N, C-alpha and C positions, 0 to 999 in steps of 0.2 A: 504493500500499500504506499509506504513511504517512498519507494522508488518511483511508482507511478505518479505520485503527487509532485515529486521533484522534477520529473520529466515534463509534467503539465506546466509547472511554474516556469521552467526554462523556455517552453514554447511561447507562453504568454509574454515573458520578458523579451524574448527574441523578436516576437511580432511587434511589440511596442517600439523596440529600437529600430526595427526595419521600416516601419510605417509611420512612427511618430504617434504620440497620443492625440486623440481627436481634438482636444482643446488647446494643444500646444501651439503657440504662434509660429508662423513660418520664419525661418532664419533670414535675417536681413542681408540683402545682397550689398557688398561693398560698392560704393560709388566709383565709377571709373575716373581715374586721375586725369586732370586737364593740364595742359601746358599753354601759357600765354606765348603766342608765336607771332612774329612780325611777318605779314604777307603784303604783297604789292598787287593792288588791283588798278584798273583804269576807271576814270569817271566818265560821265556821258559826253564830255568834251575831249576825251582822249588823253587827259592828263593822268600821270601816274600818282597814286595816293597810297602811302604806307599805312597799314592799319594793324592793330594788335587784336588778334582773335584767339579765344580759348579753344583749343582743339584737343580731342582725346589723346592721351599719351599712349604710344605704342612703340614697339621696337622698330627702328627705322623711321623716326619722327620726321626726318627731312623729306622722305617720300610722301608721308602723310600731309605735310605742309604743301607740297607741290600739287597733290590731288585736290586741295582746296581751291586751286586756281583754274581747274577744269570747268568748262561750261556745262554743269549738270543741273538738274532741277533744284536740288538743295542748295548748291553754291550760287545759282542764279537768284534764288529767292533771298538768300542772306545778303548778297551784294546789293541787290535792288533796294532792300530796306535801308541801305546807307547811301543810295545814289551812285552805286558803283557797278561794274560789270566784270566777270571773270575774263582772264586774258588767254587761256588755252582753249582751242576749239573743242566742241563737244565730241566725246568718244576718244580723245587722246589717251593713250596708255603710257604710263610712266614707269621707267626703271631708273634706279639710282645706285651708283657705286662711288665711294670716296676712296681715292688712292693717293696716298702721300699728300693730302691736303687738296687734291683736285677732285671736285665733284663732277662726275660724268653723268649727265642727265640725258637719258635716252627717251625721246618722244616718238612713240610708235603709233601708226595708224592715224596720224594727224592730218586733217584736212588743211588746205592752204588758208591762212588768214585772209580776211576780206580785203585788206589793203596793206600797203607798205608800212603805214603808220601803225596799224594793228600788229603787224609783224615785229616792228621795233619794240612796241610795248610788251609783246610776248617775251622777247629776249630780256628786256630790262626786268620784267616781273620775275622770270625764272632765276636770273642771275642774282638779283638783289635779295630775293627771298632766301636763296641758298647761302649768300654771304652773311646772313644774320646768324648763322651757326658757327660757333668758335672753332670747329674742326675744319672749316672750309676756307682755303686761301684763294682759290680760283674756281671757275665753273666752265666746263666745256659742254656744248650742246651737241648731241648726236641725233640723227634721224633714222628711225628703223634699224637701230643697232650699228649704224655706220657714221663715220665722220663725214661731214659735208662742208663744202666751201661756202654755200649760201642757201638761204631759205627761198621758197618759190617766188617771193616778191623782191628778191635781191639783197636781203639783209645778210651781211657777212657774218658767218659763224665758223670761220676756218681756224680760229685760234681760241684759246681759253680766255675768259673774261675775268677782270676784277670788278669791284663794285662800279656800277654805271651811274652817271649823273642823272638827276630827275628833272624833267621839264625844263631843259636848258633854253635860256633866252639870251639875247645879246642886247645890252644897253647901247643906245646910239653912239655915245662917245667911244666906247670900246670897239664898236663895229668900224668906226672911221680910223682908229689908230692901229688896229690889228694886234695890239699888245695889251697886256693887263693881267688881272687875276680873277679868280672866281669866288663868289660868296653865295651861300645858300640863304635865301629869304623864304619867308612863310607868309601866305595869304589865305584868307578864308574864302570858301565858295560863297555863292550868293545867298544861300540859306544860313550861312555861318555855322553849318553843322560839321564841317570838316576843315582842317588846316592842310593846305597843299604846299609842299616844298617847291621852290623854283631856284634853279641854278642860274645866276646872272654873272656875266663877264663885265668887269669894270676896269677903268684905267688905273694904272699904277698900283701901289701897295694898298691893301685894304685895311683900314683901321676900324675900331668899333664905331666911332662917330660916322665914318664913311658908310659903313654897312647900315646903320640906322637911317642915314639920309636916303639910301637906296630904298629902304623899307617905306619911308614916308612918300616916296615918289609913286608908290603903288605898283600894281602888276602891269606888264605890257599887254597881256592877254585879258583885256577888260571885259570881254564877252563871257569869260568863264570864271574869273576871279574878281574879288572886290578889294578895294584898298582898306587897310586896317584903320586908317585915321581919316578924319574929315579933311576935305580939300582945304589947302592953305596952311595946314599944320606944319610948323617948322621946328627943327631941333635947335634949341638954344645952347644946350650944353649936356654933357654926360660925364659923370664921375663914377669910378668904381672903388668901393671901399667895403671891406669885410665880406666880399663875395656878392655884393649887391650893386647893381648899376642904377644910379639915380639919373633918370632921363627927364631933363627939363624941356618942356614943350611950350609952344606958343598957345595963346588963349583959345585958338580954334579947337584944340583938343578937348575942351570942356563939352563940346557937342556930343562926345562919346557917351556922356551920362544919360542921354536920351535914348540910347540903344544898348540895353543891358547885354544882349547876346553878342553883339559885335564888340562891345567893350571887353568882354571876357576873352574873345579871340585876339583882340589887339594886344592885350597884356601878354597872352600866351605867345604870340608871334614875336613880340619884342624880346621876351625872355629867351626864346629859342635862338634868336640872332645873337644875343649877348653871350649865350653859353658857348658859342663857337670861339669866343675870345677869352675863355676861362673864367667868365663871370656867370655863375649859375642862377642868379635871381635878378629881377628887375622891378623897379617901381616907377610909375609914370607920375610926373609932377607938373603943376602949373603954378607959377609964382611961389615956388619952394614948398608947396603943399601937395601931398599925395592926392591924386584924382579919386582914388577908391579907398574906402576904409579898411579893406582887407589887408592892405600893405603889400610888401614885395611878393611877386609871383615867382615860384621856382620853375625853371625850365624842366619839363618832362621830356620823354622821348618825342622825337619828331613824328612818331607814328600815332595815328588817331586810335584811342582806346575803345575798341568795340567788344570788349570781353563780356559786356552785359547783353550783347545781341544774340 
């Protein structure tokens, strides 16, 4: 009897262990880890826009990042919600190998981009997305497993790339001289929802004051971007102390107070310009008084944070 009871008890216990007690809560599934990753999309005007997007962590995260650039239903919906578009044609298959710091990106089954401009954006998007990873020193693009001299619309891919400039424009003075340096400026789109980097060539050595004056001139492509500051705003002085640039502006800057969203972008753009000169924060002033009560604005990454998207 004892033996039969022991056997019965074993079966009951085994059954509970195998199936779980009816009232026992289901085991919680661990959330999949996410990684904030900088990706490069195009906007509706063909400008390249870096964004930070949280993507699921997986082995080979670089390949996962590149898959986010392919024109799929999910990627298209995400990008469209931010006024952006994916840069790789629908159906493109991606393979990635990193050999001694060179990322070899194989784009297989890719349809030809619709234009030379879209093709250049494709290259910039792929290259700069990969260059965000610390293990990557250069990027080589392959087509269907083979090295190619050019893409269908003529974009040269015969050599490995380093980081590529974004939205390059040429200021009139630099265009006439043929000499100068480059500075990265930042301008908001018309909705002030995104900050777009612009590479501008200027004459001579670039100083902090010179870069801020270029920012005050506004963007060359005024049909796609808007100026950060009201027309007529002048830079009166800039001093850097304790990691903060105090930017003294003319009275026209006070008109920013009427546009809260634009004023937020103006501060952000000014701080990003200052950060290139080793000054990580900026405060905008008129008559020696800060325009905004919040005080100095710290420069964040030049990429738009879409991790909440």
